[in-house]
C-alpha positions in Angstrom: 160.7 114.8 327.2 161.9 116.4 324.0 162.0 114.0 321.1 165.4 115.4 320.0 168.6 115.1 322.0 171.5 116.8 320.2 173.8 118.5 322.7 176.8 120.2 321.1 179.9 118.1 320.6 178.0 114.8 321.4 179.4 111.7 319.7 177.3 110.3 316.9 176.5 106.7 318.1 175.8 107.6 321.8 173.5 110.4 320.5 171.8 107.9 318.3 171.3 105.5 321.2 169.7 108.3 323.2 167.3 108.9 320.3 166.4 105.2 320.0 165.3 105.2 323.6 163.0 108.1 322.7 161.7 106.7 319.4 161.0 103.3 320.9 159.5 103.7 324.4 158.9 100.0 324.6 162.7 99.7 325.2 162.2 101.3 328.6 165.4 103.3 328.0 167.5 100.3 327.1 169.5 101.6 324.2 173.3 101.6 324.2 176.2 102.6 322.0 178.6 99.6 322.1 181.9 98.5 320.5 180.8 95.0 319.6 177.5 93.1 319.4 177.3 89.4 320.0 174.9 87.1 321.9 175.9 84.4 324.3 174.3 83.0 327.4 176.4 85.2 329.6 175.5 88.6 328.1 171.8 88.4 327.4 170.3 91.4 329.2 166.7 92.3 329.8 165.0 92.3 326.5 164.0 94.2 324.4 167.2 96.2 323.9 168.6 98.3 321.1 172.3 98.9 320.4 174.4 101.0 318.0 177.8 99.8 316.9 180.5 101.1 314.5 181.5 98.7 311.7 184.0 100.4 309.5 185.1 103.7 308.0 186.1 104.6 304.5 187.1 107.9 302.7 187.5 109.1 299.2 191.0 110.5 298.5 191.1 114.3 298.8 191.2 116.4 295.7 194.8 117.5 296.3 197.6 116.0 298.3 197.7 119.0 300.6 193.9 118.9 301.3 193.0 119.0 305.0 189.5 117.7 304.4 188.2 114.2 303.7 184.7 113.0 303.1 184.3 110.0 305.4 181.7 107.3 305.3 181.2 105.4 308.6 179.2 102.2 308.4 177.2 101.4 311.6 174.4 99.2 312.7 171.4 99.5 314.9 170.7 96.2 316.5 167.4 95.3 318.2 167.4 92.3 320.5 163.9 90.9 321.0 162.5 88.1 323.2 162.7 84.8 321.3 159.4 83.1 320.7 158.4 80.0 318.8 155.1 79.1 317.3 153.2 76.7 319.6 151.2 73.7 318.7 147.6 73.3 319.8 148.8 71.3 322.8 151.1 74.1 323.9 154.4 72.6 322.9 156.8 74.7 320.8 157.3 74.1 317.1 160.7 74.5 315.5 159.5 77.7 313.8 160.2 81.2 315.1 157.3 83.5 315.6 156.8 86.4 313.2 158.3 89.7 314.3 156.8 92.9 313.0 160.1 94.1 311.5 158.1 96.4 309.1 156.8 98.5 312.1 160.3 98.7 313.7 161.9 99.5 310.3 159.3 102.2 309.5 159.6 103.8 312.9 163.4 103.8 312.8 163.6 105.1 309.2 160.9 107.8 309.7 162.7 109.1 312.8 166.3 108.8 311.6 165.6 110.8 308.4 164.2 113.7 310.5 166.9 113.5 313.2 169.3 116.5 313.3 172.6 114.6 313.8 175.3 116.1 316.2 177.9 116.6 313.4 175.7 117.2 310.4 176.1 113.6 309.2 174.0 112.5 306.3 172.5 109.0 306.9 171.7 106.4 304.3 169.9 103.1 305.0 171.7 100.1 303.5 169.7 97.0 304.6 168.3 94.8 307.3 168.9 91.2 308.5 167.0 89.0 311.0 168.5 86.2 313.0 166.6 84.0 315.5 168.5 82.1 318.3 167.2 80.6 321.5 168.7 83.6 323.4 167.3 86.5 321.4 165.9 87.5 318.0 168.0 90.2 316.4 167.0 92.7 313.8 170.1 94.3 312.4 169.8 97.5 310.4 172.9 98.8 308.5 173.4 102.4 307.8 176.1 104.7 306.4 176.8 108.1 307.8 178.7 110.5 305.5 180.4 113.6 306.9 183.3 116.0 306.1 186.3 115.7 308.3 188.6 118.6 308.5 192.0 118.8 310.1 191.9 120.6 313.4 193.1 124.2 313.1 196.1 124.9 315.3 196.4 128.6 316.1 200.0 129.5 316.4 199.1 133.2 316.4 200.8 135.8 314.3 204.6 135.3 313.8 206.6 137.5 316.2 208.7 140.0 314.3 210.8 142.7 315.7 210.4 145.9 313.7 212.9 147.9 315.6 216.2 147.3 317.4 216.6 147.8 321.1 219.9 149.2 321.8 221.2 151.3 324.7 224.4 153.4 324.4 226.1 150.9 326.8 225.0 147.7 325.0 224.7 148.9 321.3 226.2 146.4 319.0 226.7 147.9 315.6 226.1 144.7 313.5 222.4 144.2 314.4 221.6 147.9 314.1 220.5 148.7 310.5 222.7 151.0 308.4 222.9 153.8 307.6 220.8 155.1 310.5 222.3 154.2 313.9 219.5 154.0 316.5 222.1 154.1 319.3 223.0 157.8 319.9 
């Protein structure tokens, strides 16, 4: 399978989710674009899982009030949900301490691939940070990014304005007012 999936007009976060499935084969294809990410006992899917989610959008004011272009910065996250595991004592019982997760390897793979990825809309991606949270249901690695792109108002084609460059008059229906003077186009 090709390591790049960039069909024309594909939306950014679903395209990124497809890429995550390729970059991290251990996910077994479990990478989704979602609207919201939260963990509870009712929604823990098969792990591991990666998700992309939109956080917020900001824009700089345009150079002029009549500008039809904005530079927009969308903040988004890439969330990895991993199997929770605690360190075990010699007798096999769990300790209160969460196991170490190789976040460096995940981070390095993610960043190396995302910097080479040809985004669907030419977005420029900047890495902003990472957090780790361990809960009994899942361990989450949350990577925050910013995607910068230029948004332009859609062009509406109204065509060329219709102008009449001559008058249509027949001898029976010629009305003198609309016919230009001094030439009378109605014989």
